[in-house]
C-alpha positions as CSV (number, residue, x, y, z in Angstrom):
1,M,89.5,-129.8,45.6
2,K,93.2,-130.4,45.8
3,N,93.0,-133.1,43.1
4,E,91.0,-130.7,40.9
5,N,93.6,-128.0,41.3
6,T,96.4,-130.5,40.6
7,D,94.6,-131.7,37.4
8,N,94.1,-128.1,36.2
9,F,97.8,-127.4,36.9
10,Y,99.0,-130.3,34.8
11,R,96.5,-129.6,32.1
12,N,97.9,-126.0,31.8
13,Q,101.4,-127.4,31.8
14,K,100.6,-129.7,28.9
15,F,99.0,-126.8,27.0
16,Y,102.0,-124.5,27.4
17,Y,104.3,-127.4,26.5
18,L,102.3,-128.1,23.4
19,I,102.2,-124.6,22.0
20,I,106.0,-124.5,21.7
21,K,105.3,-127.0,18.9
22,I,104.1,-124.0,16.8
23,P,107.5,-122.2,16.5
24,N,109.3,-125.5,16.6
25,T,107.4,-126.4,13.4
26,L,107.2,-123.0,11.6
27,M,110.8,-121.8,11.8
28,P,112.6,-125.1,10.9
29,G,110.0,-125.7,8.2
30,I,110.4,-122.3,6.5
31,F,114.2,-122.6,6.8
32,A,114.3,-126.1,5.2
33,M,112.0,-125.0,2.4
34,I,113.8,-121.8,1.5
35,Y,117.5,-121.7,2.6
36,V,118.9,-123.5,-0.5
37,Y,116.7,-121.4,-2.8
38,F,117.7,-118.2,-1.0
39,F,121.5,-118.7,-1.1
40,W,121.7,-120.8,-4.3
41,E,119.1,-119.3,-6.6
42,Y,118.5,-115.8,-5.2
43,L,122.0,-114.8,-4.2
44,G,123.7,-117.0,-6.8
45,M,126.1,-118.7,-4.3
46,N,129.2,-120.3,-5.8
47,Y,128.8,-124.0,-6.2
48,T,132.2,-124.9,-4.6
49,Y,131.5,-122.6,-1.6
50,F,128.0,-124.1,-1.3
51,I,129.4,-127.7,-1.0
52,I,132.1,-126.6,1.4
53,G,129.5,-124.8,3.5
54,M,127.2,-127.8,3.6
55,V,130.1,-130.1,4.7
56,I,131.0,-127.7,7.5
57,Y,127.4,-127.3,8.5
58,G,126.9,-131.1,8.5
59,F,129.9,-131.7,10.7
60,F,128.8,-129.0,13.1
61,N,125.3,-130.3,13.2
62,A,126.5,-133.7,14.2
63,I,128.5,-132.6,17.2
64,N,126.4,-129.8,18.7
65,D,123.6,-132.0,19.9
66,P,125.5,-133.9,22.6
67,L,127.5,-130.9,23.6
68,L,124.5,-128.7,24.2
69,G,122.8,-131.6,26.0
70,Q,125.7,-131.8,28.4
71,W,125.6,-128.1,28.9
72,S,121.9,-128.2,29.8
73,D,122.4,-131.1,32.2
74,R,125.1,-129.2,34.0
75,V,123.3,-125.9,34.5
76,D,123.5,-124.6,38.0
77,V,119.8,-124.5,39.0
78,N,120.4,-122.5,42.1
79,K,122.0,-119.8,40.1
80,W,119.7,-119.7,37.0
81,G,116.5,-121.0,38.5
82,S,115.9,-123.8,36.0
83,R,117.7,-126.4,33.9
84,R,115.6,-126.4,30.8
85,L,113.3,-123.4,30.8
86,I,116.1,-120.8,30.8
87,F,117.1,-122.1,27.3
88,I,113.6,-121.9,26.0
89,K,113.0,-118.4,27.3
90,Y,116.2,-116.7,26.2
91,G,117.4,-119.2,23.6
92,G,114.0,-119.0,21.9
93,I,114.3,-115.3,21.5
94,I,117.8,-115.5,20.0
95,W,116.8,-118.3,17.7
96,A,113.9,-116.2,16.4
97,L,116.3,-113.3,15.9
98,F,118.8,-115.4,13.9
99,F,115.9,-116.8,11.9
100,F,114.8,-113.3,10.9
101,V,118.2,-111.7,10.2
102,M,119.3,-114.6,8.1
103,W,117.3,-113.4,5.1
104,F,119.0,-110.0,4.9
105,P,121.8,-110.4,2.3
106,W,125.3,-109.4,3.2
107,S,126.3,-109.1,-0.5
108,Y,124.8,-109.8,-3.9
109,N,128.0,-110.1,-5.9
110,N,130.9,-111.0,-3.6
111,P,131.2,-114.9,-3.5
112,L,133.3,-114.9,-0.3
113,I,130.9,-112.7,1.7
114,I,127.9,-114.7,0.5
115,F,129.7,-117.8,1.7
116,L,130.5,-116.3,5.1
117,H,126.9,-115.2,5.4
118,F,125.8,-118.7,4.6
119,I,128.0,-120.6,7.0
120,I,127.9,-118.2,9.9
121,M,124.1,-117.8,9.9
122,L,123.6,-121.6,9.4
123,V,125.8,-122.4,12.4
124,L,124.2,-119.7,14.6
125,Y,120.7,-120.7,13.6
126,D,121.3,-124.4,14.0
127,T,122.9,-123.9,17.5
128,M,119.8,-122.1,18.8
129,L,117.4,-124.5,17.1
130,T,119.2,-127.5,18.7
131,M,119.4,-125.8,22.1
132,V,115.6,-125.0,22.2
133,I,114.3,-128.2,20.7
134,L,116.7,-130.4,22.7
135,V,115.6,-129.0,26.1
136,W,111.9,-129.0,25.0
137,D,112.1,-132.7,24.2
138,A,113.9,-133.3,27.5
139,L,111.2,-131.4,29.4
140,L,108.4,-133.9,28.4
141,P,109.0,-136.5,31.2
142,E,108.6,-133.6,33.7
143,I,105.3,-132.6,32.1
144,A,103.8,-136.1,31.5
145,E,104.8,-138.9,33.9
146,T,102.9,-141.8,32.3
147,I,103.3,-143.3,28.9
148,E,99.6,-142.6,28.2
149,D,100.1,-138.9,28.8
150,R,103.2,-138.8,26.7
151,N,101.4,-140.6,23.8
152,K,98.5,-138.2,24.1
153,I,101.0,-135.2,23.9
154,F,102.7,-136.8,20.9
155,F,99.4,-137.2,19.2
156,L,98.2,-133.7,19.9
157,G,101.6,-132.3,19.0
158,G,101.4,-134.1,15.6
159,I,98.0,-132.4,14.9
160,L,99.2,-129.0,16.1
161,G,102.4,-129.4,14.0
162,T,100.4,-130.2,10.9
163,V,98.2,-127.1,11.3
164,A,101.2,-124.9,12.1
165,S,103.0,-126.1,9.0
166,L,100.3,-124.7,6.6
167,P,102.0,-121.3,6.2
168,I,105.1,-123.1,5.0
169,L,103.3,-124.1,1.8
170,F,103.3,-120.4,0.7
171,V,106.9,-119.6,1.4
172,L,108.2,-119.9,-2.2
173,T,105.3,-117.8,-3.5
174,I,106.0,-115.1,-0.9
175,I,109.7,-114.8,-1.6
176,R,109.1,-114.8,-5.4
177,A,106.7,-111.9,-4.8
178,G,109.7,-109.9,-3.4
179,L,112.4,-110.2,-0.8
180,I,110.8,-107.4,1.3
181,A,107.5,-109.3,1.5
182,F,109.4,-112.4,2.6
183,Q,111.3,-110.4,5.2
184,I,108.1,-109.0,6.6
185,F,106.6,-112.5,6.7
186,T,109.6,-114.0,8.5
187,G,109.6,-111.0,10.9
188,I,106.0,-111.8,11.9
189,I,106.9,-115.5,12.4
190,A,109.9,-114.5,14.5
191,I,107.8,-112.2,16.7
192,I,105.1,-114.8,17.2
193,S,107.7,-117.5,18.0
194,A,109.5,-115.3,20.5
195,I,106.2,-114.5,22.3
196,I,105.3,-118.1,22.5
197,F,108.7,-119.1,23.8
198,V,108.7,-116.5,26.6
199,T,105.1,-117.1,27.6
200,A,105.5,-120.8,27.7
201,A,108.7,-120.6,29.7
202,I,107.1,-118.3,32.2
203,K,104.1,-120.6,32.7
204,L,105.9,-123.9,32.7
205,R,107.4,-125.4,35.9
206,E,110.2,-127.9,36.3
207,R,109.9,-130.5,39.0
208,P,112.3,-129.5,41.7
209,E,112.9,-133.1,42.9
210,L,114.6,-133.8,39.5
211,H,117.2,-131.2,40.3
212,Q,118.4,-132.9,43.5
213,D,121.3,-135.4,43.7
214,R,122.0,-135.3,40.0
215,N,125.0,-137.3,38.9
216,V,125.7,-136.1,35.4
217,L,127.9,-138.4,33.4
218,G,130.6,-137.1,31.1
219,I,130.1,-137.1,27.4
220,F,132.1,-140.3,26.7
221,K,130.5,-142.2,29.5
222,S,127.1,-141.0,28.3
223,L,127.8,-142.2,24.8
224,K,129.0,-145.6,26.1
225,Q,125.9,-146.0,28.2
226,C,123.6,-145.0,25.2
227,L,125.4,-147.5,22.9
228,R,124.5,-150.3,25.3
229,S,120.8,-149.7,24.7
230,R,119.5,-151.7,21.8
231,S,116.5,-149.4,21.4
232,F,118.7,-146.4,21.2
233,V,121.0,-147.9,18.6
234,T,118.0,-149.2,16.5
235,F,116.3,-145.8,16.6
236,T,119.6,-144.0,15.7
237,I,120.2,-146.2,12.7
238,F,116.6,-145.6,11.6
239,R,116.9,-141.9,12.1
240,F,120.2,-141.8,10.2
241,F,118.7,-143.3,7.1
242,Q,115.6,-141.2,7.5
243,V,117.7,-138.0,7.4
244,V,119.9,-139.2,4.5
245,N,116.7,-140.1,2.5
246,G,115.2,-136.7,3.3
247,T,118.4,-134.9,2.3
248,M,118.6,-136.8,-1.0
249,I,115.0,-135.9,-1.8
């Protein structure tokens, strides 16, 4: 009976972990599909401002991952009750909010205000995206202890992500039908995403033994340790060219 209860518990944990894949697919997919069109085509953003904004965004996007990872690792579990789930529960709501409000123009004819809208919202959106997805990825070893379980979760996550990405195909059609229709659409996506984040964060459990006797390395020592791993360096190089290729396309 005890083993059956344990199996049911971990089955539920895997389910709630997996459903986070839905907002993690929908919001970034819609954003990637539409943000250039929205600012460049719809709002008529100045070319120079757009290039400057993308450079600033690219620089910020490169440094926020390790910084947010360090922040998550150093969270006081006794004070906040968790090291990862707190970011999913509250960070997910904020991420969904930023995703929604991004599509409300600050100006239609002032190039500087459009630029400020572009860079401020991109930075805020990307910060929350990184925070939520980073801790979600880090949570996997606590949900699935064996390689077989992790591979199964990756496989199921791929299927779920494919299904969840179907609404993304209609994004350009929706925004061309009218901005209000697109805002309603993104509002529905934001609400669904926030509900999933909160529900999953409430149902998921972190393993308390992983909170004990933690020796968190500083950022430079962490980087040094990572660079000693051949697998990490190889994957990083692969990922770099994958992102560059995707950006060029």
